[in-house]
C-alpha positions in Angstrom: 0.0 0.0 0.0 1.4 3.4 -0.9 -1.5 5.8 -1.5 -2.5 8.3 1.2 -4.8 11.2 1.7 -3.3 14.4 3.0 -5.0 17.4 4.6 -2.5 20.2 5.3 -4.6 22.6 7.4 -3.6 26.1 8.5 -3.0 24.8 12.1 -2.8 21.0 11.9 -2.2 18.3 9.3 -3.9 14.9 9.1 -2.8 12.0 6.9 -5.1 8.9 6.2 -4.9 5.7 4.2 -7.4 3.2 2.9 -7.0 -0.3 4.4 -9.1 -3.4 4.2 -12.3 -2.6 6.0 -12.1 1.2 6.0 -9.9 4.3 6.3 -7.3 4.7 9.0 -5.8 8.0 10.2 -2.1 7.5 10.7 -0.5 8.4 14.0 2.6 10.5 14.2 5.7 9.7 16.3 3.8 11.1 19.4 0.9 8.8 18.7 -1.3 11.7 17.9 -3.9 11.8 15.0 -3.2 15.5 14.2 0.2 16.9 13.5 0.9 20.6 14.0 1.6 22.5 10.7 4.8 24.0 12.2 8.4 24.1 10.9 10.9 25.3 13.4 14.6 25.9 12.7 16.8 25.0 15.7 20.5 25.5 16.1 21.5 22.5 14.0 18.4 20.9 12.6 14.8 21.5 11.7 11.9 20.4 13.9 8.7 19.5 12.0 5.2 18.8 13.2 4.8 18.1 16.9 8.5 18.5 17.5 8.3 21.9 15.7 5.4 23.0 17.9 7.3 22.1 21.0 10.5 23.7 19.8 8.6 26.9 18.9 8.2 27.7 22.5 12.0 27.8 22.8 12.7 29.3 19.4 9.7 31.5 18.7 11.6 33.7 16.2 12.5 30.8 13.9 9.1 29.0 13.9 7.0 29.2 10.8 3.3 28.3 11.0 0.1 29.1 9.1 2.1 29.1 5.9 -0.9 27.8 4.0 -2.2 31.3 3.9 0.9 32.5 2.1 1.5 29.9 -0.6 0.9 31.1 -4.2 0.1 34.7 -3.1 1.7 38.0 -3.8 3.7 39.9 -1.2 1.9 43.2 -2.0 -1.5 41.7 -1.3 -3.0 43.6 1.7 -4.3 40.3 3.2 -0.8 38.8 2.9 0.6 41.8 4.7 -1.8 41.1 7.6 -0.7 37.4 7.6 3.0 38.3 7.6 2.5 40.4 10.8 1.7 37.1 12.5 5.0 35.6 11.5 7.9 36.2 13.9 10.5 36.0 11.1 11.7 38.5 8.5 10.0 38.5 5.1 10.5 40.3 1.8 9.2 40.4 -1.7 10.8 38.1 -4.3 11.7 39.2 -7.8 8.5 37.8 -9.2 6.4 39.5 -6.6 6.1 36.4 -4.3 7.1 36.0 -0.7 10.5 35.2 0.8 11.0 34.1 4.4 14.4 34.9 5.8 16.1 32.8 8.5 19.5 32.4 10.2 20.2 28.7 10.2 23.6 26.9 10.7 25.3 30.3 10.9 24.1 31.1 7.4 21.3 33.3 6.0 18.6 31.4 4.2 15.6 32.5 2.1 12.7 30.1 1.8 9.5 30.4 -0.3 6.2 29.3 1.2 6.3 26.4 -1.4 9.5 25.2 0.3 8.0 25.4 3.7 4.9 23.5 2.6 7.2 20.9 1.0 8.8 20.4 4.4 5.4 19.6 5.9 4.7 17.2 3.0 8.1 15.5 3.7 7.2 15.1 7.3 3.8 13.5 6.6 5.4 11.3 3.9 7.9 10.0 6.5 5.0 9.2 8.9 3.3 7.2 6.2 6.5 5.4 5.2 7.2 4.4 8.8 3.7 3.0 9.1 3.8 1.0 5.8 7.5 0.2 5.7 7.7 1.1 2.0 8.1 4.2 -0.2 5.0 6.4 -0.4 4.4 8.4 -3.6 0.8 8.4 -4.7 -1.5 10.8 -2.8 -4.5 13.0 -3.0 -4.3 16.4 -1.3 -7.1 18.5 0.0 -7.2 22.2 -0.9 -9.6 25.1 -0.2 -12.1 25.7 -3.0 -10.9 29.3 -3.3 -7.3 28.3 -4.2 -6.3 29.9 -7.5 -4.5 28.0 -10.2 -1.2 29.5 -9.1 -1.9 28.2 -5.5 -2.8 24.8 -6.9 0.3 24.6 -9.0 2.3 25.7 -5.9 0.9 22.7 -4.0 1.9 20.4 -6.8 5.4 21.9 -6.9 5.8 21.4 -3.1 4.8 17.8 -3.4 7.2 17.2 -6.3 10.1 18.6 -4.3 9.8 15.8 -1.8 8.9 13.0 -4.2 5.1 12.9 -3.8 2.9 12.3 -6.8 -0.6 13.9 -6.2 -3.2 12.0 -8.3 -5.6 14.8 -7.6 -6.0 18.1 -5.7 -9.5 17.8 -4.3 -11.5 20.6 -2.7 -11.9 20.2 1.0 -15.7 20.2 1.0 -15.7 17.7 -1.9 -13.5 15.4 0.1 -15.8 15.8 3.0 -18.8 15.0 0.8 -17.1 11.9 -0.5 -16.3 10.6 3.0 -20.0 11.2 3.8 -21.7 9.7 0.7 -19.5 6.7 -0.2 -20.7 4.7 2.8 -24.4 5.6 2.5 -26.5 3.0 0.6 -29.9 4.6 1.0 -29.6 7.3 -1.8 -32.1 6.9 -4.6 -31.1 6.3 -8.2 -33.4 9.0 -9.6 -34.2 12.1 -7.6 -31.0 13.5 -6.0 -30.6 14.1 -2.3 -29.2 17.6 -1.5 -26.8 18.0 1.4 -25.0 21.1 2.6 -21.5 20.8 4.0 -20.2 23.7 6.2 -16.5 23.5 7.0 -15.4 26.1 9.6 -11.7 25.6 9.7 -8.8 27.3 11.5 -8.7 30.3 9.2 -11.6 30.0 6.7 -15.2 29.0 6.2 -16.1 26.9 3.2 -19.6 25.7 2.1 -20.7 23.4 -0.7 -23.9 22.0 -1.8 -23.8 18.4 -3.1 -26.3 16.2 -4.9 -26.2 12.5 -4.0 -27.6 9.6 -6.0 -26.9 5.9 -5.9 -23.2 5.4 -6.8 -22.4 9.1 -7.5 -22.2 12.6 -6.1 -22.1 16.0 -7.8 -21.0 19.3 -6.4 -23.5 22.0 -7.3 -21.8 25.0 -5.8 -18.9 26.3 -3.7 -18.8 29.4 -1.5 -16.4 30.6 1.1 -15.2 33.3 3.5 -11.4 33.0 3.5 -11.0 35.2 6.5 -13.4 33.7 8.9 -12.2 30.7 11.0 -11.5 29.5 14.4 -8.4 31.6 14.8 -10.4 34.7 14.4 -12.5 33.8 17.4 -9.2 33.0 19.3 -8.0 36.5 18.3 -11.1 38.1 19.8 -10.3 36.4 23.2 -6.6 37.3 22.8 -7.3 41.0 22.2 -9.7 41.1 25.1 -7.3 39.6 27.6 -4.2 41.4 26.2 -6.0 44.7 26.9 -7.2 43.4 30.3 -3.8 42.3 31.4 -2.2 45.6 30.3 -4.6 47.4 32.6 -4.6 44.9 35.5 -0.9 43.8 35.5 0.8 46.6 33.5 2.3 44.1 30.9 2.3 44.6 27.1 1.8 41.1 25.7 2.2 42.3 22.1 5.9 43.3 22.8 6.9 39.7 23.6 6.7 36.9 21.0 6.9 34.1 23.5 4.2 35.7 25.6 2.0 36.1 22.6 2.3 32.5 21.6 1.5 31.3 25.1 -1.5 33.5 25.4 -2.8 32.4 22.0 -2.5 28.8 23.2 -4.4 29.6 26.4 -7.1 31.5 24.5 -7.6 28.6 22.1 -8.1 26.2 25.1 -10.4 28.8 26.7 -12.6 28.9 23.5 -13.0 25.1 23.7 -13.9 25.2 27.3 -16.6 27.9 26.6 -18.1 25.5 23.9 -19.1 23.2 26.7 -19.5 25.6 29.7 -21.2 28.9 30.3 -18.1 30.4 31.9 -14.4 29.7 32.1 -11.2 30.9 33.8 -7.9 31.7 32.1 -4.6 31.3 33.9 -1.1 31.6 32.6 1.9 31.2 34.9 4.8 33.6 34.4 3.4 35.0 31.2 6.0 37.7 31.1 8.0 39.9 33.5 7.7 36.9 35.9 4.0 37.7 36.5 1.3 35.1 36.7 -2.0 36.3 35.1 -5.6 35.2 35.6 -8.8 36.0 33.8 -12.5 35.1 33.6 -15.1 35.4 30.9 -18.7 34.2 30.3 -19.8 32.6 27.1 -22.4 35.4 26.6 -19.6 38.1 26.9 -17.5 36.1 24.4 -20.4 35.9 21.9 -20.9 39.7 22.2 -17.2 40.3 21.6 -17.4 38.0 18.5 -20.8 39.3 17.2 -19.2 40.8 14.1 -17.7 37.4 13.2 -20.9 35.5 13.9 -22.9 37.7 11.6 -20.7 36.6 8.7 -21.2 32.9 9.2 -24.5 32.8 7.2 -23.1 34.8 4.2 -21.3 31.9 2.4 -24.2 29.5 3.2 -26.7 31.8 1.5 -24.4 32.2 -1.5 -23.9 28.5 -1.9 -27.7 28.0 -1.9 -28.2 30.7 -4.5 -25.5 29.4 -6.8 -27.0 25.9 -6.6 -30.5 27.4 -7.3 -31.9 25.7 -4.2 -33.9 26.8 -1.2 -33.3 25.6 2.3 -36.4 23.4 2.1 -34.7 21.3 -0.6 -31.7 20.6 1.7 -32.1 17.1 3.3 -29.2 17.5 5.7 -26.6 20.0 6.9 -23.2 18.5 7.9 -21.0 20.7 10.1 -17.3 20.0 10.3 -14.0 21.8 10.9 -11.9 22.6 13.9 -13.8 25.9 14.4 -17.3 24.4 14.3 -17.8 23.7 17.9 -18.9 27.2 19.1 -22.5 26.9 20.2 -23.5 30.3 18.7 -22.4 29.1 15.2 -24.7 26.1 15.6 -27.6 28.3 16.6 -27.1 30.6 13.6 -26.8 27.8 11.1 -29.8 25.8 12.6 -31.9 29.0 12.2 -30.7 29.5 8.6 -31.3 26.0 7.4 -34.4 25.5 9.6 -33.2 22.1 10.9 -30.9 20.5 13.4 -27.3 20.2 12.2 -25.7 16.8 11.8 -22.2 15.9 13.1 -22.0 12.5 11.5 -18.4 13.1 10.4 -15.2 13.5 12.4 -14.8 17.3 12.3 -11.0 17.3 12.0 -10.4 14.1 10.0 -13.1 14.1 7.3 -11.1 15.9 4.7 -8.1 13.5 5.0 -10.4 10.5 5.0 -12.1 11.7 1.8 -8.7 12.3 0.2 -7.7 8.8 1.1 -10.8 7.4 -0.5 -10.3 9.4 -3.7 -6.7 8.2 -3.8 -7.8 4.6 -3.6 -10.3 5.2 -6.4 -7.7 6.7 -8.7 -4.8 4.3 -7.8 -4.5 1.0 -9.8 -3.3 -0.6 -6.6 -6.7 -0.7 -5.0 -10.0 -2.4 -5.9 -12.9 -0.3 -4.7 -16.5 0.0 -5.6 -17.4 2.3 -8.5 -18.4 5.7 -7.2 -18.5 8.8 -9.4 -17.2 12.1 -8.0 -18.1 15.2 -10.0 -16.6 18.4 -8.8 -16.8 21.9 -10.2 -14.4 24.8 -10.7 -15.4 27.8 -8.5 -14.2 30.5 -11.0 -14.6 31.3 -14.7 -11.6 31.0 -17.1 -11.2 32.7 -20.4 -8.7 32.4 -23.2 -7.1 35.1 -25.4 -5.1 35.0 -28.5 -2.5 37.7 -29.2 -4.1 39.9 -26.4 -7.7 39.6 -27.7 -10.2 37.5 -25.8 -11.5 34.5 -27.8 -15.3 34.8 -27.9 -16.4 33.0 -31.1 -18.5 29.9 -30.2 -18.0 30.4 -26.5 -20.8 31.1 -24.1 -20.3 34.7 -22.9 -16.8 34.6 -24.1 -15.8 32.2 -21.3 -13.9 29.0 -22.1 -14.6 27.3 -18.8 -17.5 29.0 -16.9 -17.9 28.8 -13.2 -19.4 25.5 -12.2 -17.7 23.7 -15.1 -17.2 20.0 -14.2 -13.7 18.8 -13.3 -12.2 17.4 -15.5 -13.3 18.9 -18.8 -11.9 19.3 -22.3 -12.6 21.8 -25.1 -11.2 21.5 -28.6 -10.6 24.6 -30.6 -9.4 25.2 -34.2 -7.2 28.1 -35.3 -6.2 29.3 -38.7 -2.6 28.5 -39.6 0.0 30.8 -38.1 3.8 30.3 -37.8 3.6 30.8 -34.0 0.5 30.9 -31.8 0.3 32.7 -28.4 -2.5 32.0 -26.0 -3.1 33.4 -22.6 -5.5 32.1 -19.9 -7.2 34.5 -17.5 -9.9 34.7 -14.9 -13.0 35.9 -16.8 -14.7 37.3 -13.7 -12.3 38.7 -11.1 -15.2 39.2 -8.7 -15.2 35.4 -8.2 -11.6 35.4 -6.9 -10.2 36.0 -3.5 -9.1 39.6 -2.8 -5.7 40.4 -4.3 -5.6 37.5 -6.7 -3.7 38.2 -10.0 -6.3 38.1 -12.8 -3.9 36.4 -15.4 -3.2 32.7 -15.1 -0.7 31.5 -17.6 0.4 31.8 -21.2 1.1 29.1 -23.9 3.4 29.4 -26.9 2.5 26.9 -29.6 4.9 26.2 -32.5 6.9 26.9 -34.5 5.0 25.0 -37.2 6.5 23.2 -40.2 4.2 22.3 -43.0 4.3 21.3 -46.6 3.7 23.6 -49.5 0.5 23.6 -51.5 -1.6 22.4 -48.6 -4.3 23.9 -46.5 -3.7 23.7 -42.8 -5.5 24.3 -39.5 -4.3 24.1 -35.9 -6.3 21.9 -33.5 -5.8 22.8 -29.8 -7.2 20.5 -27.0 -7.6 22.6 -23.9 -8.1 20.7 -20.6 -9.3 21.6 -17.2 -7.6 18.7 -15.3 -8.4 16.9 -12.1 -6.4 19.4 -10.1 -8.6 22.3 -11.5 -5.7 23.6 -13.5 -6.0 24.7 -17.1 -3.5 23.3 -19.6 -3.1 22.3 -23.3 -3.3 18.6 -23.6 -2.2 18.5 -27.2 -1.8 20.6 -30.4 -2.1 19.1 -33.8 -1.3 20.6 -37.2 -3.8 19.1 -39.8 -2.7 19.5 -43.4 -5.4 18.8 -46.0 -4.2 17.5 -49.4 -6.9 18.0 -52.2 -7.3 16.6 -55.7 -9.8 16.9 -58.6 -12.3 14.6 -57.0 -13.1 16.9 -54.1 -13.0 20.5 -52.9 -11.9 22.0 -49.7 -14.4 24.2 -47.8 -12.8 25.6 -44.6 -15.5 27.5 -43.0 -13.1 28.8 -40.3 -10.8 30.6 -42.7 -13.2 33.2 -43.9 -13.4 35.2 -40.6 -11.3 38.3 -40.7 -11.9 39.6 -37.2 -11.7 36.4 -35.3 -9.2 33.7 -36.4 -10.8 30.9 -34.3 -13.9 28.8 -34.2 -14.4 25.9 -31.8 -14.9 22.6 -33.5 -16.8 21.0 -30.6 -18.6 21.7 -27.4 -17.1 20.7 -24.0 -16.2 17.0 -23.8 -16.2 15.9 -20.2 -13.9 13.0 -19.3 -13.3 12.4 -23.0 -10.8 9.8 -24.2 -8.4 10.4 -27.0 -10.4 8.1 -29.3 -13.6 10.0 -28.7 -11.9 13.3 -29.4 -10.4 12.0 -32.6 -13.8 10.7 -33.8 -15.1 14.2 -33.1 -12.4 15.7 -35.2 -13.1 13.3 -38.0 -16.8 14.1 -37.9 -16.1 17.8 -38.2 -14.1 17.3 -41.4 -17.1 16.0 -43.4 -19.4 18.2 -45.5 -23.0 18.7 -44.7 -24.1 15.9 -47.0 -21.8 13.4 -45.3 -19.1 13.3 -48.1 -15.5 13.7 -47.3 -13.9 17.2 -48.0 -10.4 15.9 -48.7 -8.9 12.8 -50.1 -6.1 12.7 -47.5 -4.7 14.6 -44.6 -1.6 14.6 -42.4 -1.6 15.2 -38.7 1.5 16.5 -37.0 1.8 17.0 -33.2 3.3 20.3 -32.2 5.3 21.2 -29.1 3.8 23.6 -26.5 5.6 25.6 -23.9 3.7 26.8 -20.8 4.3 29.4 -18.2 2.1 29.8 -15.1 2.6 33.3 -13.9 4.4 33.3 -10.5 4.9 29.5 -10.5 8.3 27.7 -10.1 10.1 26.7 -13.3 12.0 23.4 -13.7 15.3 24.9 -12.7 13.8 26.4 -9.5 12.2 23.0 -8.6 15.5 21.2 -9.1 17.3 23.8 -6.9 14.6 23.4 -4.2 14.9 19.6 -4.4 18.6 19.8 -3.9 18.2 22.2 -0.9 15.6 20.0 0.7 17.9 17.0 0.3 20.7 18.9 2.0 18.4 20.0 4.9 17.1 16.5 5.3 20.6 15.1 5.3 21.6 17.6 8.0 18.6 16.6 10.1 19.5 12.9 9.8 23.1 13.6 10.7 22.1 15.6 13.7 19.7 13.0 14.9 22.4 10.3 14.5 24.8 12.4 16.5 22.2 12.8 19.3 21.5 9.1 19.2 25.2 8.2 19.5 25.7 10.8 22.3 22.8 9.5 24.2 23.9 5.9 23.7 27.4 6.8 25.1 25.8 8.6 28.1 23.5 5.7 28.8 26.3 3.2 28.6 28.4 5.2 31.2 25.6 5.3 33.7 24.5 1.6 33.2 28.1 0.3 33.4 28.9 2.4 36.5 25.9 0.8 38.3 26.8 -2.7 37.3 30.6 -2.7 37.8 30.3 -2.7 41.6 27.2 -4.9 41.8 26.3 -7.3 38.9 29.9 -7.5 37.6 31.7 -7.4 41.0 32.6 -11.0 41.3 33.4 -11.3 37.5 36.1 -8.6 37.5 39.4 -8.1 39.2 40.3 -5.1 41.3 42.6 -3.9 38.6 39.9 -4.2 35.9 37.4 -2.3 38.1 39.9 0.5 38.5 40.5 0.7 34.8 36.8 0.7 34.0 36.0 3.4 36.7 38.8 5.6 35.4 37.6 5.2 31.8 34.0 6.0 32.7 35.1 9.1 34.6 37.3 10.4 31.9 34.7 9.8 29.2 32.0 11.5 31.3 34.2 14.5 31.9 34.9 14.7 28.2 31.2 14.3 27.3 30.1 17.2 29.4 33.1 19.4 28.5 34.8 19.2 25.1 32.5 16.4 23.9 29.3 18.3 24.0 29.4 19.0 20.3 31.2 16.3 18.4 30.8 14.0 15.4 29.2 10.6 15.2 32.7 9.0 14.8 34.0 10.7 18.0 31.1 9.3 20.1 31.4 5.9 18.5 35.2 5.8 19.2 34.7 6.7 22.9 32.0 4.0 23.2 34.3 1.5 21.5 37.2 2.3 24.0 34.9 1.7 26.9 33.6 -1.5 25.6 37.1 -2.9 25.2 37.5 -2.5 28.9 34.0 -3.8 29.9 33.3 -6.5 27.3 35.6 -9.2 28.8 33.9 -8.7 32.2 30.4 -8.7 30.6 31.3 -11.8 28.6 32.2 -13.8 31.8 29.0 -12.8 33.4 26.8 -13.6 30.4 28.5 -16.9 29.7 28.2 -17.9 33.4 24.4 -17.3 33.0 24.1 -19.3 29.8 26.3 -22.3 30.8 23.8 -24.1 33.0 21.1 -24.2 30.3 23.6 -25.4 27.7 24.8 -28.1 30.1 21.2 -29.3 30.8 20.5 -29.5 27.1 23.6 -31.7 26.5 22.8 -34.0 29.4 19.2 -34.3 28.2 20.3 -35.4 24.7 22.7 -38.0 26.3 19.8 -39.5 28.3 17.4 -39.6 25.3 19.9 -41.2 22.9 20.9 -43.9 25.5 17.2 -44.8 25.8 16.8 -44.9 22.1 19.8 -47.1 21.6 18.1 -50.1 23.3 16.1 -50.7 20.1 19.1 -50.6 17.7 21.2 -53.5 16.4 24.2 -54.3 18.6 26.8 -52.6 16.4 24.7 -49.3 16.1 23.8 -49.5 19.7 27.5 -49.6 20.7 28.2 -46.6 18.4 25.5 -44.5 20.0 26.4 -45.5 23.5 30.1 -44.7 22.9 29.3 -41.2 21.5 27.1 -40.5 24.5 29.9 -41.7 26.9 32.5 -39.5 25.1 30.3 -36.4 25.3 29.5 -37.1 29.0 33.2 -37.6 29.8 34.2 -34.4 28.0 31.6 -32.4 29.9 32.7 -33.9 33.3 36.4 -33.1 32.7 35.7 -29.6 31.4 33.5 -28.8 34.4 36.1 -30.0 36.8 38.7 -27.8 35.1 36.3 -24.8 35.2 35.6 -25.3 38.9 39.4 -24.6 39.5 39.2 -21.1 38.1 37.6 -18.0 39.9 34.7 -16.2 38.3 36.9 -13.1 37.4 39.1 -15.2 35.1 38.3 -16.1 31.6 36.4 -19.5 31.5 37.8 -22.6 30.0 34.4 -24.1 29.5 32.1 -21.8 27.6 28.5 -22.2 26.6 29.2 -22.1 22.9 31.5 -25.2 23.2 28.8 -27.1 25.0 26.3 -26.2 22.3 28.7 -27.3 19.6 29.2 -30.6 21.5 25.4 -31.1 21.6 25.2 -30.4 17.8 28.0 -32.9 17.2 26.2 -35.6 19.3 22.9 -34.9 17.5 24.6 -35.2 14.1 26.1 -38.7 14.7 23.2 -40.2 16.6 20.5 -38.9 14.3 22.2 -40.4 11.3 22.3 -43.8 13.1 18.7 -43.7 14.2 17.4 -42.6 10.7 19.3 -45.5 9.0 17.4 -47.9 11.3 14.1 -46.2 11.0 14.0 -45.5 14.7 12.1 -42.5 16.0 14.2 -39.4 16.7 14.1 -38.3 20.4 11.6 -35.6 21.2 14.2 -33.2 22.6 16.2 -33.2 19.4 14.2 -30.4 17.7 14.5 -28.3 20.9 18.3 -29.0 21.0 18.6 -27.8 17.4 16.7 -24.6 18.2 19.0 -24.0 21.2 22.1 -24.4 19.1 20.8 -22.1 16.4 
């Protein structure tokens, strides 16, 4: 199994996988189901996930969180500027208008893009999955907000590529939630659809979708969102309230101290959860700053009054989703409420009043997106065999196409190539008049549908140059695709040359237009295969009476270059991959050094406790002095000059100590193993003597002699061993006794088998003991 579903939230990440019988959420190294979306740069290594959240308390100025709000966005965006104020690190604008995050790490200055930080989170989740499965993980499906632009979607794909992940699909969060809801229900009708509203109030945003369910399929009818309304905004209300209160009551300015801000934010988040179940709650933070303990108190009613402006906005995306789906609340069969910020009672009251029904919490609020992603990954991966279930999603914004700066409108509804609500995936096929070089540009046809500050242009395509034969008529066929990720691209470009003769005429209806040099050959083809597209082309090349226009044609595939504005190019991706490999190697090296250092330290303490207790009678006074001196010198080195050394240095110190201790430890362990080995040999001797009675005289004598020789050898060696003290090297060792047992087994077994006699019962046990 190698496919997983990944939900990188603004605050936490969840990773899930399909297994026989259902979907499992994978636990991280701390056995937690949610992993903090935090990357913290320590002195010598990065700390990711739970380790990053813990380290952030010690290194607040090198901890990066909530980076999901920054990926694929422009530095000059006012919303981005507000987000950057929450980061304790220095930031700047990149050459292409993006964001750079500046850090001092390993005594060097580093500049990271949000894509690289998200890639680090991907790498951490990938590691969790690989530890769970014991194999390489590559295939995945990743959840994204529905309001993500194409640049942001491409940024996610780039982040995954940097760490070796292969997203089979980027799926909208609410779509993944709807999938995890609908795939297990078997009571949906096959005709009239059942409409369900999904409201996801996350850490930083609110997303709503309306889905139509039928037997074996689901279709998303609309998406709506408020990208600046989430659980953290309610936390901020409490934070601002208590920061002002503590300034007045304790004369401390929380905003001036990064560590105090982080601790108070954590306390306010816990307080919000307590208020979800209680009418009042206390807040207490020890030594918040200036060595002052602070306490506060608030009622749920007061909290709701402070957050009244946020609560009023909750219903806005819900109403918009209903309007876009052309449905009334009466048509909605169920309302599923999910998301980490959905537990506030006031939100439940508002939504219940809006939809005129009790809300359902059938799904796990924090895990439903990752579970839906895992299900979709299983459906798309050839590794899994799952029941057929159709997932039809829709693009939340309209996309247009222009040629040489002029919008293409001929044959397109409203001049839009892919209108809002267009199913994902979709294909449209367009034909152009011949040109040596063709330039196309994709753009958002309606900027009002986009998040604030989004760049209206998407990408540009350069098609050609073309090489065609003389005396031919040619057109350019362009297959434009809206793929599973919701990203526009050109699937293929074909130059079609028509060769004509006396038996037919060429009638190119597209070449007569002077103002517009394009006319679409076909309507949208959803989930079309190459064969169906080619058939469509061939049908378009016949005249009205069904006769063929040309006697022959030649189809030439043409190269296409693509540039998504603001996205990483191949060279930048390779550079980011190299840097990630270097950082990961540094992390592994640092962990290995820590492990070797801890191993040396543990060995010192364990040996010191044993040398005058367990090993006392097995060591001479001289040996104990040498060991004690070695332990003391190594300990002093470890806590003085050896605090920051290499793996080889710690390994060498451990090796030196073991050279002193190993002979003593060997005497002790062999003394412990010798009695059992002796019992095994004596047991074999007894068994073979008993078995010898049923053998012919000659074979009986052979077996008895072998038993007598083994017994005599053991007696003599034990007598010699008894002459030596415990602190001297033994003359009779357990391995020699085991070898003697094997030797006896080999001879006697051969004799017994040749006579068809049963092998003694203890023989199998003896062989196991000697292995």
